C-alpha positions as CSV (number, residue, x, y, z in Angstrom):
1,X,-11.2,-12.3,-11.6
2,X,-11.7,-11.7,-7.9
3,X,-8.8,-14.1,-7.0
4,X,-6.5,-12.2,-9.3
5,X,-7.5,-8.9,-7.9
6,X,-7.0,-10.2,-4.4
7,X,-3.5,-11.1,-5.3
8,X,-3.0,-7.4,-6.2
9,X,-3.2,-6.7,-2.5
10,X,0.0,-8.4,-1.7
11,X,1.9,-5.6,-3.4
12,X,0.8,-3.2,-0.8
13,X,3.8,-4.2,1.3
14,X,4.9,-0.6,1.0
15,X,8.1,-1.7,-0.7
16,X,7.0,-4.6,-2.8
17,X,8.0,-8.0,-1.5
18,X,9.7,-7.2,1.8
19,X,9.5,-9.9,4.4
20,X,10.6,-10.4,8.0
21,X,11.2,-14.0,8.9
22,X,9.4,-15.0,5.7
23,X,6.2,-13.3,6.9
24,X,4.5,-11.5,4.1
25,X,2.0,-8.7,4.4
26,X,-0.8,-11.0,3.3
27,X,-0.1,-13.2,6.3
28,X,-0.5,-10.4,8.8
29,X,-3.8,-10.6,10.8
30,X,-4.7,-7.0,10.1
31,X,-5.0,-7.6,6.4
32,X,-7.5,-10.4,6.4
33,X,-10.9,-9.1,5.5
34,X,-9.8,-5.8,3.9
35,X,-9.1,-7.1,0.5
36,X,-12.5,-7.7,-0.9
37,X,-14.0,-4.7,0.7
38,X,-11.5,-2.4,-0.9
39,X,-11.8,-4.1,-4.3
40,X,-15.5,-3.7,-4.3
41,X,-15.5,-0.1,-2.9
42,X,-12.9,1.2,-5.3
43,X,-13.9,-0.5,-8.5
44,X,-10.3,-1.2,-9.4
45,X,-9.9,-2.7,-12.9
46,X,-8.4,-6.1,-13.5
47,X,-5.7,-4.5,-15.6
48,X,-4.6,-2.2,-12.7
49,X,-4.9,-5.0,-10.2
50,X,-2.5,-7.1,-12.4
51,X,0.0,-4.3,-12.5
52,X,-0.1,-3.8,-8.8
53,X,0.3,-7.5,-8.2
54,X,3.4,-7.5,-10.4
55,X,4.9,-4.7,-8.3
56,X,4.6,-2.1,-11.2
57,X,4.0,1.5,-10.7
58,X,1.2,2.7,-12.9
59,X,2.2,5.8,-14.8
60,X,-1.2,7.4,-14.9
61,X,-3.4,5.5,-12.4
62,X,-7.1,6.0,-12.6
63,X,-9.0,7.3,-9.5
64,X,-10.3,3.7,-8.8
65,X,-6.7,2.5,-8.5
66,X,-5.7,5.3,-6.2
67,X,-8.8,4.8,-4.1
68,X,-8.1,1.1,-3.8
69,X,-4.7,2.0,-2.1
70,X,-6.4,4.7,0.0
71,X,-9.0,2.2,1.2
72,X,-6.4,-0.3,2.2
73,X,-4.4,2.3,4.1
74,X,-7.5,3.5,5.8
75,X,-8.6,0.0,6.8
76,X,-5.2,-0.6,8.3
77,X,-5.6,2.7,10.2
78,X,-2.5,4.1,8.5
79,X,-4.4,7.0,7.0
80,X,-7.4,9.0,8.3
81,X,-10.4,9.7,6.2
82,X,-9.1,13.2,5.2
83,X,-5.9,11.6,3.7
84,X,-3.5,12.4,6.5
85,X,-0.9,9.5,6.9
86,X,-0.7,8.5,10.5
87,X,3.1,8.3,10.6
88,X,3.5,6.8,14.0
89,X,1.1,4.0,13.2
90,X,2.7,3.5,9.8
91,X,6.1,3.2,11.3
92,X,4.9,0.6,13.8
93,X,3.2,-1.3,11.0
94,X,6.3,-1.3,8.8
95,X,8.4,-2.8,11.6
96,X,6.4,-5.9,11.0
97,X,7.9,-6.0,7.5
98,X,11.4,-4.6,8.0
99,X,13.9,-3.4,10.6
100,X,12.9,-0.3,12.7
101,X,15.6,2.0,11.3
102,X,14.6,1.3,7.7
103,X,10.9,1.8,8.6
104,X,11.5,5.2,10.2
105,X,13.6,6.3,7.2
106,X,10.8,5.2,4.8
107,X,8.1,7.0,6.7
108,X,10.3,10.2,6.7
109,X,11.2,10.0,3.0
110,X,7.7,9.1,1.8
111,X,5.8,11.8,3.9
112,X,3.8,13.1,1.0
113,X,0.5,15.1,0.7
114,X,-1.6,15.6,-2.4
115,X,-4.9,17.3,-3.1
116,X,-7.2,14.4,-2.0
117,X,-6.9,11.2,0.1
118,X,-6.8,8.9,-2.9
119,X,-4.0,10.9,-4.6
120,X,-2.1,11.1,-1.3
121,X,-2.4,7.3,-0.7
122,X,-1.2,6.5,-4.2
123,X,1.8,8.9,-4.0
124,X,2.9,7.4,-0.7
125,X,2.5,3.9,-2.1
126,X,4.5,4.9,-5.3
127,X,7.2,6.3,-3.1
128,X,7.6,3.0,-1.3
129,X,7.8,1.2,-4.7
130,X,10.6,3.6,-5.6
131,X,12.4,2.7,-2.4
132,X,12.2,-0.9,-3.2
133,X,13.7,-0.4,-6.6
134,X,16.7,1.4,-5.1
135,X,17.3,-0.9,-2.1
136,X,16.8,-4.4,-3.6
């Protein structure tokens, strides 16, 4: 099960399967070591992990799923502990996955805030999934 859940992490490329020079998010050095920690700390279910790994938006995600995304964002230092997205850092990170203009546009369009850090993280994540659907 852990291997399947780890695969779910690849979906957090902010827009699904975006690559730059065939470099996927899971190959970026920042990602190594964060996967297992966030799986364990969030308690994400295998079902939710499978949906994330398939690039699906989850209609009514449970709190564990939202907190999995929040943990990942926080580990990458793209969100602080209060749920504020660190837009400058997010933009720099996204340029590893796409061109700079697209990264800046995504950060602007997906600048969302919800009632708590986990809800905010999932809303931002879901926005990036929506962008992928429209662009690719």
